[in-house]
C-alpha positions as CSV (number, residue, x, y, z in Angstrom):
1,M,-16.3,41.4,16.1
2,T,-18.2,39.4,18.7
3,T,-20.0,37.5,16.0
4,H,-16.6,36.1,14.9
5,D,-15.7,34.4,18.2
6,V,-14.4,31.0,17.4
7,F,-15.6,28.2,19.6
8,N,-16.7,24.6,19.5
9,Q,-13.9,24.0,17.0
10,V,-11.7,21.0,17.3
11,P,-8.0,21.4,18.1
12,P,-5.5,20.2,15.4
13,L,-4.5,16.5,15.7
14,T,-0.7,17.1,16.3
15,G,1.9,16.1,18.9
16,Y,0.9,12.5,19.1
17,D,2.5,9.2,18.4
18,V,0.9,7.5,15.3
19,A,2.5,4.2,16.5
20,D,0.3,4.3,19.6
21,D,-1.9,1.8,18.0
22,P,-2.8,-1.4,20.0
23,A,-3.5,-3.6,17.0
24,L,-0.3,-2.6,15.3
25,L,1.9,-3.0,18.5
26,D,0.4,-6.4,19.5
27,G,0.8,-7.6,15.8
28,L,4.3,-6.4,15.6
29,F,5.4,-8.5,18.6
30,R,3.3,-11.5,17.6
31,E,4.7,-11.6,14.0
32,G,8.3,-11.3,15.0
33,G,9.1,-7.7,14.6
34,G,9.0,-6.5,18.2
35,W,12.8,-5.7,18.2
36,A,11.9,-2.6,16.1
37,T,9.4,-1.1,18.5
38,E,11.6,1.8,19.6
39,E,12.3,2.9,16.1
40,I,8.7,2.6,15.2
41,H,7.6,4.8,18.1
42,E,10.3,7.3,17.0
43,L,8.9,7.3,13.6
44,G,5.4,7.5,14.9
45,R,6.2,10.6,17.0
46,L,7.7,12.3,13.9
47,A,4.6,11.4,11.8
48,G,2.3,12.9,14.4
49,S,4.3,16.1,14.6
50,E,3.1,19.4,13.1
51,E,6.3,19.6,11.0
52,A,5.9,16.3,9.3
53,Q,2.2,16.9,8.7
54,E,3.2,20.2,7.0
55,W,5.6,18.3,4.8
56,G,2.8,16.2,3.6
57,R,0.6,19.1,2.9
58,L,3.2,21.1,1.0
59,A,4.3,18.1,-1.1
60,N,0.7,17.8,-2.3
61,E,0.0,21.4,-2.6
62,Y,3.0,22.0,-4.9
63,R,2.9,19.2,-7.3
64,P,5.9,17.9,-9.3
65,V,6.8,19.7,-12.4
66,L,8.2,18.2,-15.6
67,R,11.2,19.9,-17.2
68,T,11.7,18.2,-20.7
69,H,14.5,20.7,-21.8
70,D,16.9,23.1,-20.2
71,R,17.1,26.8,-21.1
72,Y,19.4,26.1,-24.1
73,G,17.1,23.4,-25.6
74,H,18.9,20.4,-24.4
75,R,16.7,17.4,-23.5
76,V,16.9,16.8,-19.7
77,D,13.7,14.9,-18.8
78,E,13.8,15.9,-15.1
79,V,11.1,16.2,-12.5
80,E,11.2,19.0,-10.0
81,F,9.7,18.6,-6.5
82,H,9.0,20.8,-3.5
83,P,11.6,20.6,-0.8
84,A,9.0,18.9,1.4
85,W,9.0,15.9,-0.9
86,H,12.7,15.5,-0.3
87,E,12.3,15.7,3.5
88,L,9.7,12.9,3.4
89,M,12.0,10.8,1.2
90,N,15.0,11.4,3.5
91,V,13.0,10.2,6.5
92,A,11.6,7.1,4.5
93,V,15.0,5.9,3.2
94,G,16.8,6.7,6.3
95,H,14.5,4.5,8.3
96,G,14.8,1.7,5.8
97,L,11.2,1.8,4.5
98,H,12.5,1.1,1.0
99,A,14.6,-2.1,0.8
100,R,16.4,-2.5,4.1
101,A,14.3,-5.4,5.1
102,W,16.0,-7.6,2.6
103,T,19.3,-7.3,4.6
104,E,18.1,-7.3,8.2
105,R,17.3,-10.0,10.8
106,A,14.2,-12.2,11.2
107,G,11.0,-10.2,11.4
108,A,12.4,-7.4,9.2
109,H,9.5,-7.4,6.8
110,V,7.0,-7.2,9.7
111,A,9.1,-4.3,11.1
112,R,9.2,-2.6,7.7
113,A,5.4,-3.1,7.3
114,A,4.8,-1.3,10.6
115,K,7.1,1.5,9.7
116,F,5.4,2.0,6.3
117,Y,2.0,1.9,8.0
118,V,3.1,4.6,10.6
119,W,4.9,7.0,8.2
120,R,1.6,7.8,6.4
121,V,1.9,11.7,6.4
122,D,1.9,11.5,2.6
123,A,0.9,8.6,0.4
124,G,2.6,9.7,-2.8
125,H,6.2,9.4,-1.7
126,G,5.5,5.9,-0.7
127,C,5.4,4.9,-4.4
128,P,9.1,4.9,-5.1
129,I,9.7,3.6,-1.7
130,S,7.4,0.5,-2.4
131,M,8.9,0.1,-5.9
132,T,12.4,-0.1,-4.6
133,Y,11.3,-2.7,-1.9
134,A,9.8,-4.8,-4.6
135,A,12.5,-4.6,-7.1
136,V,15.1,-6.5,-5.0
137,P,13.7,-10.0,-5.2
138,A,13.2,-9.6,-9.0
139,L,16.7,-8.3,-9.5
140,R,18.2,-11.2,-7.5
141,Q,17.2,-13.4,-10.4
142,E,20.2,-11.9,-12.3
143,P,23.0,-12.3,-9.8
144,D,25.6,-10.2,-11.6
145,L,23.2,-7.2,-11.7
146,A,22.2,-7.9,-8.0
147,R,25.7,-7.7,-6.8
148,E,26.1,-4.3,-8.3
149,Y,22.8,-2.6,-7.6
150,E,21.4,-4.3,-4.5
151,P,23.8,-2.5,-2.0
152,L,22.7,0.8,-3.4
153,L,19.0,-0.1,-3.4
154,T,19.3,-1.1,0.3
155,S,21.4,1.9,1.2
156,G,20.1,4.2,3.9
157,T,21.1,7.4,1.9
158,Y,18.6,9.3,-0.2
159,D,20.7,10.6,-3.1
160,F,18.4,12.5,-5.5
161,G,19.7,13.6,-8.9
162,L,20.4,12.5,-12.4
163,R,23.8,10.7,-12.2
164,P,25.0,7.2,-13.2
165,P,23.5,4.9,-10.6
166,L,26.7,3.1,-9.7
167,T,28.3,6.4,-8.7
168,K,25.6,7.3,-6.2
169,A,25.4,6.7,-2.5
170,G,21.9,5.2,-2.8
171,I,19.4,4.6,-5.6
172,L,15.7,4.1,-6.0
173,A,13.9,1.7,-8.5
174,G,10.7,2.2,-10.4
175,M,8.7,0.1,-12.7
176,S,7.4,0.5,-16.2
177,M,5.0,-2.2,-17.3
178,T,1.7,-0.7,-18.5
179,E,1.0,0.3,-22.0
180,K,-2.1,2.0,-23.3
181,Q,-3.4,-0.8,-25.5
182,G,-2.9,-3.4,-22.7
183,G,-3.3,-2.1,-19.2
184,S,-3.3,-5.1,-16.8
185,D,-2.8,-7.4,-19.8
186,V,1.0,-6.8,-20.0
187,R,1.4,-9.7,-22.5
188,A,-0.2,-7.3,-25.1
189,N,2.8,-4.9,-24.6
190,T,4.4,-3.8,-27.9
191,T,7.6,-2.3,-26.6
192,R,10.6,-4.1,-28.4
193,A,13.9,-5.2,-27.1
194,V,16.7,-5.8,-29.7
195,P,19.7,-7.7,-28.4
196,Q,23.2,-6.2,-28.9
197,A,26.6,-7.9,-29.4
198,D,27.7,-6.6,-25.9
199,G,24.9,-8.4,-24.1
200,T,22.7,-5.3,-23.7
201,Y,19.3,-4.7,-25.4
202,L,17.9,-1.5,-27.0
203,L,14.3,-0.8,-26.1
204,T,11.9,1.1,-28.2
205,G,8.3,1.7,-27.3
206,H,5.7,3.8,-25.4
207,K,4.7,3.2,-21.7
208,W,1.3,4.6,-20.7
209,F,2.0,4.7,-17.0
210,T,5.4,4.6,-15.4
211,S,5.6,4.8,-11.7
212,A,8.0,7.3,-10.1
213,P,9.9,8.5,-13.2
214,M,12.5,10.3,-11.0
215,C,14.0,6.9,-9.9
216,D,17.5,5.8,-11.0
217,V,16.7,2.5,-12.5
218,F,13.5,0.8,-13.7
219,L,12.3,-2.8,-14.3
220,V,10.6,-2.8,-17.7
221,L,8.7,-5.4,-19.6
222,A,9.4,-5.6,-23.4
223,Q,9.1,-8.1,-26.2
224,A,12.5,-9.7,-26.9
225,P,12.9,-12.3,-29.7
226,E,12.1,-15.0,-27.2
227,G,9.0,-13.2,-25.9
228,L,8.1,-10.9,-23.1
229,T,11.1,-10.3,-21.0
230,C,12.1,-8.2,-18.0
231,F,14.9,-5.6,-18.2
232,L,16.8,-3.3,-15.9
233,L,17.0,0.2,-17.5
234,P,19.0,3.1,-15.9
235,R,18.0,6.7,-16.5
236,V,21.7,7.7,-16.8
237,L,24.3,5.5,-18.6
238,P,27.6,4.6,-17.1
239,D,29.4,7.2,-19.2
240,G,27.1,10.0,-17.8
241,T,24.9,10.4,-20.8
242,L,21.0,10.3,-20.5
243,N,19.5,7.1,-21.6
244,P,16.8,8.0,-24.3
245,M,13.9,7.6,-21.9
246,R,11.7,10.5,-22.8
247,L,9.2,11.8,-20.3
248,Q,6.2,12.9,-22.5
249,R,3.9,14.3,-19.7
250,L,3.0,13.8,-16.1
251,K,-0.4,12.3,-15.5
252,D,-3.1,14.6,-13.9
253,K,-4.4,12.2,-11.4
254,L,-7.4,12.0,-9.0
255,G,-5.1,11.9,-6.0
256,N,-1.5,10.9,-5.1
257,H,-0.5,14.5,-6.2
258,S,2.9,14.6,-4.6
259,N,4.1,11.7,-6.7
260,A,4.9,12.0,-10.4
261,S,3.6,9.4,-12.8
262,A,4.6,9.7,-16.3
263,E,4.0,8.7,-19.9
264,V,7.3,7.6,-21.3
265,E,8.8,6.8,-24.8
266,Y,11.9,4.8,-25.2
267,E,14.0,5.5,-28.2
268,R,16.6,2.7,-28.4
269,A,17.1,3.0,-24.6
270,V,19.9,0.7,-23.2
271,A,18.8,-2.0,-20.8
272,W,20.0,-5.3,-19.3
273,R,18.1,-8.5,-19.3
274,V,16.7,-9.6,-15.8
275,G,15.8,-13.3,-15.5
276,E,15.1,-15.8,-18.3
277,A,14.4,-14.4,-21.8
278,G,10.7,-14.9,-22.7
279,R,9.7,-15.3,-19.0
280,G,9.2,-11.7,-18.0
281,V,5.9,-12.3,-16.1
282,R,7.5,-15.0,-14.0
283,T,10.5,-12.8,-13.3
284,I,8.4,-9.9,-12.0
285,I,5.8,-11.9,-10.1
286,E,7.5,-11.5,-6.8
287,M,7.8,-7.8,-7.4
288,V,4.0,-7.8,-8.0
289,N,3.5,-9.6,-4.7
290,M,5.6,-7.2,-2.8
291,T,3.7,-4.2,-4.2
292,R,0.4,-6.0,-3.5
293,L,1.5,-6.3,0.1
294,D,2.2,-2.6,0.2
295,C,-1.3,-2.0,-1.2
296,V,-2.7,-3.7,1.8
297,I,-0.4,-1.9,4.2
298,G,-1.2,1.4,2.6
299,A,-5.0,0.9,2.8
300,A,-4.8,-0.4,6.4
301,A,-2.7,2.8,7.2
302,G,-5.3,5.0,5.4
303,M,-8.1,3.5,7.4
304,R,-6.3,4.1,10.7
305,Q,-5.5,7.7,9.7
306,G,-9.1,8.3,8.9
307,L,-10.3,6.7,12.0
308,V,-8.1,8.6,14.4
309,Q,-9.1,11.9,12.7
310,A,-12.8,11.0,13.1
311,A,-12.4,9.9,16.7
312,H,-10.4,13.0,17.6
313,H,-13.0,15.3,16.0
314,V,-16.0,13.6,17.7
315,T,-14.4,13.7,21.0
316,H,-13.9,17.4,21.0
317,R,-17.0,18.5,19.0
318,Q,-20.3,19.3,20.8
319,A,-23.7,19.0,19.3
320,F,-27.2,18.8,20.7
321,G,-25.8,19.5,24.2
322,A,-23.2,16.9,24.4
323,A,-19.9,15.8,22.8
324,L,-20.5,13.9,19.6
325,I,-18.8,10.8,20.8
326,D,-21.4,10.5,23.5
327,Q,-24.2,10.3,20.9
328,P,-25.2,6.6,20.6
329,L,-25.4,6.6,16.8
330,M,-22.0,8.4,16.4
331,R,-20.6,5.8,18.8
332,N,-21.8,3.1,16.5
333,V,-20.2,4.7,13.4
334,V,-16.8,5.3,15.1
335,A,-16.8,1.8,16.6
336,D,-17.6,0.2,13.2
337,L,-14.8,2.3,11.5
338,A,-12.5,1.0,14.3
339,V,-13.4,-2.7,13.7
340,E,-12.8,-2.3,10.0
341,S,-9.5,-0.6,10.7
342,E,-8.2,-3.3,13.2
343,A,-9.3,-6.1,10.8
344,A,-7.2,-4.6,8.1
345,T,-4.2,-4.0,10.4
346,V,-4.2,-7.6,11.8
347,L,-4.4,-9.0,8.3
348,M,-1.6,-6.9,6.9
349,L,0.7,-7.9,9.8
350,R,-0.1,-11.6,9.2
351,L,0.7,-11.2,5.5
352,A,4.1,-9.4,6.4
353,G,4.8,-12.2,8.8
354,A,4.2,-14.8,6.1
355,T,6.7,-13.0,3.9
356,D,9.3,-13.1,6.7
357,R,8.7,-16.9,7.2
358,G,8.5,-17.8,3.6
359,E,4.9,-19.2,3.9
360,T,4.5,-19.3,0.1
361,A,1.3,-21.4,-0.1
362,F,-0.6,-19.4,2.5
363,K,0.5,-16.0,1.1
364,R,-0.2,-16.9,-2.5
365,L,-4.0,-17.0,-1.8
366,A,-4.3,-14.8,1.2
367,L,-2.4,-11.9,-0.2
368,A,-4.5,-11.7,-3.4
369,A,-7.7,-12.1,-1.4
370,G,-6.5,-9.5,1.2
371,K,-5.4,-7.0,-1.5
372,Y,-8.9,-7.3,-3.2
373,W,-10.9,-6.8,0.0
374,V,-8.9,-4.3,2.1
375,T,-8.3,-1.9,-0.7
376,K,-12.0,-2.2,-1.7
377,R,-13.1,-1.3,1.8
378,W,-10.9,1.8,2.1
379,P,-12.8,4.3,0.0
380,A,-16.1,3.7,1.8
381,H,-14.2,3.8,5.1
382,S,-12.6,7.1,4.1
383,A,-15.9,8.6,3.0
384,E,-17.5,7.7,6.4
385,A,-14.5,9.0,8.4
386,L,-14.7,12.3,6.4
387,E,-18.5,12.5,7.2
388,C,-17.8,12.3,10.9
389,L,-16.3,15.8,10.5
390,G,-19.3,17.1,8.6
391,G,-18.7,20.1,6.5
392,N,-15.4,20.6,8.2
393,G,-14.2,17.3,6.7
394,Y,-15.2,18.4,3.2
395,V,-12.8,21.4,3.4
396,E,-9.3,20.8,2.1
397,E,-7.6,22.2,5.2
398,S,-8.9,19.4,7.3
399,G,-6.7,16.9,5.2
400,M,-9.7,14.5,4.8
401,P,-10.3,15.3,1.1
402,R,-6.7,14.4,0.3
403,L,-7.1,11.1,2.3
404,F,-10.3,10.4,0.4
405,R,-8.6,11.0,-3.1
406,E,-5.9,8.5,-2.2
407,S,-8.4,5.8,-1.2
408,P,-9.3,4.4,-4.6
409,L,-5.7,4.1,-5.8
410,N,-4.6,0.9,-4.0
411,S,-7.4,-1.1,-5.5
412,V,-6.4,-0.1,-9.1
413,W,-2.6,-0.5,-8.4
414,E,-1.0,-3.9,-9.2
415,G,-4.3,-5.4,-10.6
416,S,-7.7,-4.0,-10.3
417,G,-10.5,-5.8,-8.3
418,N,-11.3,-8.2,-11.1
419,V,-7.7,-9.1,-11.7
420,A,-7.1,-9.9,-8.0
421,A,-10.3,-11.9,-7.7
422,L,-9.5,-14.0,-10.7
423,D,-6.0,-14.5,-9.5
424,V,-7.5,-16.0,-6.3
425,L,-9.5,-18.4,-8.4
426,R,-6.4,-19.2,-10.5
427,A,-4.4,-20.0,-7.4
428,M,-7.2,-22.3,-6.0
429,L,-7.5,-24.2,-9.3
430,K,-3.8,-24.6,-10.1
431,E,-2.2,-24.7,-6.7
432,P,-4.5,-26.7,-4.3
433,E,-1.8,-26.4,-1.6
434,T,-2.9,-22.7,-1.3
435,V,-6.5,-23.7,-0.3
436,E,-5.1,-26.2,2.2
437,A,-2.9,-23.4,3.8
438,Y,-5.8,-21.1,3.9
439,F,-8.1,-23.5,5.7
440,A,-5.4,-24.5,8.0
441,E,-4.9,-20.9,9.1
442,V,-8.7,-20.2,9.7
443,G,-9.0,-23.7,11.2
444,A,-6.7,-22.7,14.0
445,A,-9.7,-20.6,15.4
446,T,-12.2,-23.5,15.2
447,G,-14.6,-23.6,18.2
448,A,-13.7,-20.2,19.4
449,D,-16.7,-18.5,17.9
450,R,-19.9,-20.0,16.6
451,R,-20.4,-17.3,14.0
452,L,-17.0,-17.8,12.6
453,D,-17.4,-21.6,12.5
454,E,-20.6,-21.2,10.5
455,A,-18.9,-18.7,8.1
456,V,-16.2,-21.2,7.4
457,T,-18.7,-23.9,6.5
458,R,-20.5,-21.5,4.2
459,I,-17.4,-20.5,2.3
460,K,-16.5,-24.2,1.8
461,D,-20.0,-24.8,0.5
462,E,-19.5,-21.8,-2.0
463,L,-16.3,-23.3,-3.3
464,T,-18.1,-26.6,-4.3
465,D,-20.0,-24.8,-7.1
466,T,-17.2,-24.4,-9.8
467,A,-19.5,-23.9,-12.8
468,T,-20.2,-20.3,-12.0
469,A,-17.1,-19.5,-10.0
470,E,-15.8,-16.9,-12.3
471,L,-19.2,-15.0,-12.3
472,R,-19.2,-15.2,-8.5
473,A,-15.4,-14.4,-8.0
474,R,-15.9,-11.2,-6.2
475,R,-18.2,-12.7,-3.8
476,I,-16.0,-15.8,-3.2
477,V,-12.9,-13.6,-2.5
478,E,-14.9,-11.2,-0.2
479,R,-16.0,-14.1,1.9
480,L,-12.5,-15.6,2.0
481,A,-11.0,-12.4,3.2
482,L,-13.8,-11.8,5.8
483,V,-13.4,-15.3,7.2
484,L,-9.6,-14.9,7.4
485,Q,-9.9,-11.4,9.1
486,G,-12.4,-13.0,11.6
487,A,-10.1,-15.9,12.4
488,L,-7.2,-13.6,13.0
489,L,-9.2,-11.3,15.3
490,V,-10.8,-14.2,17.2
491,R,-7.3,-15.7,17.9
492,H,-5.3,-12.5,18.4
493,G,-7.5,-9.4,18.5
494,H,-9.1,-7.6,21.4
495,P,-12.2,-9.6,22.5
496,A,-14.6,-6.6,21.9
497,V,-13.3,-6.1,18.4
498,A,-13.5,-9.7,17.5
499,D,-17.0,-10.0,18.9
500,A,-18.2,-6.9,16.9
501,F,-16.5,-8.2,13.8
502,C,-18.2,-11.6,13.9
503,A,-21.5,-10.1,14.9
504,S,-21.5,-7.7,12.0
505,R,-19.4,-9.2,9.2
506,L,-20.0,-12.9,9.6
507,D,-23.5,-13.3,11.3
508,R,-25.6,-12.6,8.2
509,D,-27.0,-9.4,9.5
510,W,-24.6,-6.8,8.3
511,G,-25.8,-3.3,7.3
512,T,-24.5,-1.8,4.1
513,A,-23.2,1.4,5.6
514,F,-20.8,1.9,8.6
515,G,-22.6,2.5,11.9
516,T,-24.8,-0.6,11.7
517,L,-23.3,-2.7,14.5
518,P,-26.0,-4.5,16.5
519,P,-26.8,-3.7,20.2
520,G,-25.0,-5.5,23.0
521,L,-21.4,-5.0,22.0
522,D,-18.6,-3.4,24.1
523,L,-18.3,-0.1,22.2
524,D,-16.5,1.6,25.0
525,S,-13.4,-0.6,24.6
526,I,-13.5,-0.5,20.8
527,I,-13.6,3.4,20.7
528,A,-10.9,3.7,23.4
529,R,-8.5,1.9,21.3
530,A,-9.3,4.2,18.3
531,T,-9.0,7.6,20.1
532,P,-5.6,9.2,19.7
533,K,-3.7,10.7,22.7
534,A,-2.8,14.1,21.3
535,G,-0.3,16.3,23.0
């Protein structure tokens, strides 16, 4: 029928290089990971392909299924995945997104951050990848275990299935910390660990939220006689029998549907101690830091993904006699989304660089502040990017609802907003060298932009009022993050992006919604950097 002619519809965004991202590539070289450029473009072209995007869709459309028993009634506690999940995992592990950075040359954490950012066709499979990455530094606190397991954790082979870990070609690590009565307060955990004569422990308890229960080994917190302690717990014991780690159910989550998250009971499950007994939180703190870094990377990647979808749509869609991108107000919205995206990208690469260079004091404060702010901004950014597509964006087939459902997760993961904000205050109070390192970093941009200089002065004034600091923690951390992003953009970003950031975020006249940039900015240059070159 002639009434069903399809026109003024936007072509699919496929056949492009996700790594064709100026802020990403500039930061990659600046932070020492430029040697990985070719591999990152290879991964970017795959991520932008129709095939990989279909993997992401299928992995979320057909969610994991828990099989607690086999047909005969034997307990198996296995999770089944769609084949698309395994395709995604093969690519991620094969390109070393999991733990290869711990064995590579200088700049490896920056290169790994760029690859994790580019390979964003599905957020869910990034969970076991991130956990495995974060497990290595924690496991190194127990050298005997590290010698056995680290080569398998860093292996480039994805070897799925329930078998003894040390017999496999490659393994993945999960974490099991949270209990229903404690949440972020892991010291309230009640899981008990009873020492055995052979040096192992038997764990009994209930974990409310276990990330990636299909992994081969887990870092678990439990109460030993000396206090809260970290343990390594395998799903399959060396003799091939299943460790009594009972998967009770998979969580029905808002998003992250491709990834299984489970409620787990341990019934005298065998585990090995990692780190000093009674110092479990200290043992896992570096693991927490690594997963916080991935929260920032994932949020930055999600912003970029939403941005390019929005920019692609408004470039091809006509309304009121012109392309949407030629409408002044839409240009403001897209440019504002682009500024937010580039600010997140430049910060995540700086944090990855600090990881490579061992800048402990700077990273201690900047990572917690960055995790708080970037993950908080993603949901608003995702909603605005979806709105650029109008009703088309609200339809599942566009992919934007899936992106939107992912956006709140990273703020919750590894410490909610309040936990992260209070952690910043704790660092400032107990580790004053972190404050010195922070102001040394932002001070490197002194004199480059009046608005930034004034914002630095204001945040210093805010910090003098310690009486109400906890009440104002979110405001303080927000300002710390914005000033740091501004300093990085002024020093390293595109001049048009840095100008727009300082004019909106730092100059006291910032609208609440995206699309409130003031007049007089170079929107053309900002939008050009955001618009993908689809094939």
